[in-house]
C-alpha positions as CSV (number, residue, x, y, z in Angstrom):
1,X,4.3,6.5,-25.5
2,X,1.0,5.3,-26.9
3,X,-0.7,2.0,-27.4
4,X,0.1,0.2,-30.6
5,X,-2.6,-2.4,-30.4
6,X,-5.3,-1.4,-33.1
7,X,-7.9,-3.4,-31.1
8,X,-7.2,-1.7,-27.8
9,X,-9.7,0.7,-26.2
10,X,-7.4,2.3,-23.7
11,X,-7.4,6.0,-23.2
12,X,-4.4,8.4,-23.2
13,X,-2.8,8.8,-19.8
14,X,-4.0,5.4,-18.4
15,X,-1.8,2.6,-17.3
16,X,-3.4,0.5,-20.0
17,X,-2.2,3.0,-22.5
18,X,1.4,2.8,-21.2
19,X,1.5,-1.0,-20.8
20,X,-1.1,-2.6,-23.1
21,X,-2.2,-5.9,-21.5
22,X,-1.0,-9.2,-23.0
23,X,-3.0,-12.4,-23.2
24,X,-3.6,-14.7,-20.2
25,X,-1.5,-14.6,-17.1
26,X,0.6,-11.7,-18.3
27,X,-2.5,-9.5,-18.3
28,X,-3.3,-10.5,-14.7
29,X,0.3,-9.9,-13.5
30,X,0.3,-6.5,-15.1
31,X,-3.1,-5.6,-13.4
32,X,-1.6,-6.6,-10.0
33,X,1.5,-4.5,-10.7
34,X,-0.6,-1.5,-11.6
35,X,-2.6,-1.9,-8.4
36,X,0.6,-2.1,-6.3
37,X,2.0,1.0,-7.8
38,X,-1.2,2.9,-7.2
39,X,-1.4,1.8,-3.6
40,X,2.2,2.9,-2.9
41,X,1.6,6.2,-4.5
42,X,-1.6,6.8,-2.4
43,X,-0.2,5.6,1.0
44,X,3.5,6.5,0.6
45,X,6.8,4.7,1.1
46,X,6.9,1.8,3.6
47,X,9.2,2.9,6.5
48,X,8.4,0.0,8.9
49,X,6.7,-3.3,8.3
50,X,6.3,-6.2,10.7
51,X,4.0,-9.1,11.1
52,X,2.9,-9.5,14.7
53,X,0.2,-11.9,16.0
54,X,-0.8,-12.6,12.4
55,X,-1.4,-8.9,11.6
56,X,0.6,-6.7,9.3
57,X,1.8,-3.5,11.1
58,X,3.1,-0.8,8.8
59,X,4.3,2.8,8.9
60,X,4.2,4.6,5.6
61,X,5.6,8.1,4.9
62,X,3.8,10.3,2.3
63,X,5.7,13.5,2.9
64,X,7.6,15.4,5.6
65,X,4.8,15.4,8.1
66,X,2.2,13.1,6.6
67,X,2.1,9.5,7.6
68,X,-0.1,6.4,7.3
69,X,-0.4,3.6,9.8
70,X,-1.7,0.2,8.6
71,X,-2.7,-2.5,11.1
72,X,-4.5,-5.5,9.7
73,X,-7.5,-4.1,7.8
74,X,-7.3,-0.7,9.6
75,X,-5.7,2.2,7.8
76,X,-5.3,5.6,9.4
77,X,-3.9,8.2,7.0
78,X,-3.0,11.9,7.0
79,X,-1.4,11.6,10.4
80,X,1.2,14.0,11.8
81,X,4.5,12.7,13.1
82,X,3.2,12.7,16.7
83,X,-0.1,11.1,15.8
84,X,1.6,8.4,13.7
85,X,4.0,7.6,16.5
86,X,1.1,7.2,19.0
87,X,-1.0,5.1,16.6
88,X,1.9,2.9,15.6
89,X,2.8,2.3,19.3
90,X,-0.8,1.4,20.1
91,X,-1.0,-1.0,17.2
92,X,2.2,-2.8,18.1
93,X,1.3,-3.0,21.8
94,X,-2.2,-4.4,20.9
95,X,-0.6,-7.0,18.6
96,X,1.9,-8.0,21.3
97,X,-1.0,-8.3,23.9
98,X,-2.7,-10.7,21.5
99,X,0.4,-12.8,21.5
100,X,0.4,-12.8,25.3
101,X,3.7,-11.0,25.5
102,X,2.5,-8.2,27.7
103,X,1.0,-10.3,30.5
């Protein structure tokens, strides 16, 4: 599939080439959708997601033994199963402590 807009400067193989932007809000929405797709491809499929103490806690699986743990602004990637389990547990317990639930 190629861009049919004669005024477009997109290059072959880019998201812009596959989905030429439309005017106004549509272009902004498409840009956000492209960013979301790219992020999920980089960090994997979300296996667990919870908001605790105002922070997002996520476990993402990239492959059989490759995980990413996201806690607030912190992202730790390329973790083994065991490392991801330890990291996820620490993040959940830290968030629960912030809420005063482990006192």
